[in-house]
N, C-alpha and C positions, 0 to 999 in steps of 0.2 A: 504494500500500500504506500502511495506517495506520502512523504512527510510534509507537514505544513499545518495551516489552520484555515478555517473558513470565516468569512465575514458575511453576514446577511445584510444586504442593502435593499432599500425600498425606493421605488421610483416616486419622487415628489417633484413634479415639474418645476423647474427645468433641469434637475440633476438627480443623481443617486445619493441617498442618505444612509449612512451606516446605522443599522438597528442594533446589532450585537456582533461580537466576535466570539467564536467558539474555541475551546481549548485545542491545543496541538494534538494531532494524531487521530482526530475523529474521521469516520468514514463519510462518504457522500450521503448514505442512508441516514446516519445519525444527524447530519446537518439538516436533511429534509425533515426529520422528525422534530428537531428543535424549531424549525420554521412552523410546522403544524401546531406545536405547543404555544406559539405566540398567539394563535387564534385571531389574527387580524387580517381582514381581506385587503388585497392590494396587489401590486405588481412587484415582485421581488427577484433578486438574483443572488446566487451563492458565488462568492468570489473566493477561489482557493489560492491563497498566497503560499507559495512553496519555495521555488528557487529564486535566489537573489544572485545576480552576476555583476561583479565589480570589474569593469573593463578599464585597463590602464595601458597606456602606450609604453612599451619597453623597446627602445631602439626602433627598429623598422617594423616590429610586429606588435599586435595588440594582445595583451595578457588578460585572460579571463580567469577570475577567481570566483569560484562557485560555492554557495553555501545555502542553508535553509533558513527561512524565517519561521521561528517557532511561535511567534505571537506578534500582535501589533506593537508591543513594547520593544521586542528585539529588533523588529524592522525599523522602528523609529531610532533606536540606538545606532544601527548601521547607517541610517541616513545622516545622523548627526556626525558620526565618525567621518563619513565621506566629505561632508561640508567642512568639518574642522581641519581635515588634512588636505583640503583643496584637491581631492581626487587621488592623492598619493596613498597607496595601500600601506598601512603602518605594520609592517612585517613583525618587528620586535614586540610591539604592543600586543598583537594577536597571539604570538607564540607564548608570551608571558601569561596571558589570560587563559590559554589552553592548559599550560602547566599548572596553574592555580586550580582550575576546574578539575583536572585529573587528581590532584592532591586531595581535594575535598571529597572525592568519591571513594578513596581508599579507606578501608577499615583495618584496625589493628587486631591481630590475632593473639589470643592469650597463650 
């Protein structure tokens, strides 16, 4: 199953308005069930945000750095990082963050 999250949006002329964001990892069926639970008539779309691709020029080629957006918050954090670094991928910052996340996931054995 693709990794990502769903946003339920409702058409409110002249644009789409986010109604709710669903947790990471739900299936399309679960997203449809959540829409049914809203119980409000209207015209909706389910937006599945999954892959995020940071494109950066490296010499003569374009470098694609691919990741998953696990929530609207993580997507916003990536957007802020892109803006803060003016589009330059912060390799060392990302590596340090991954090391920290791996360290938190380990448990000590007795």
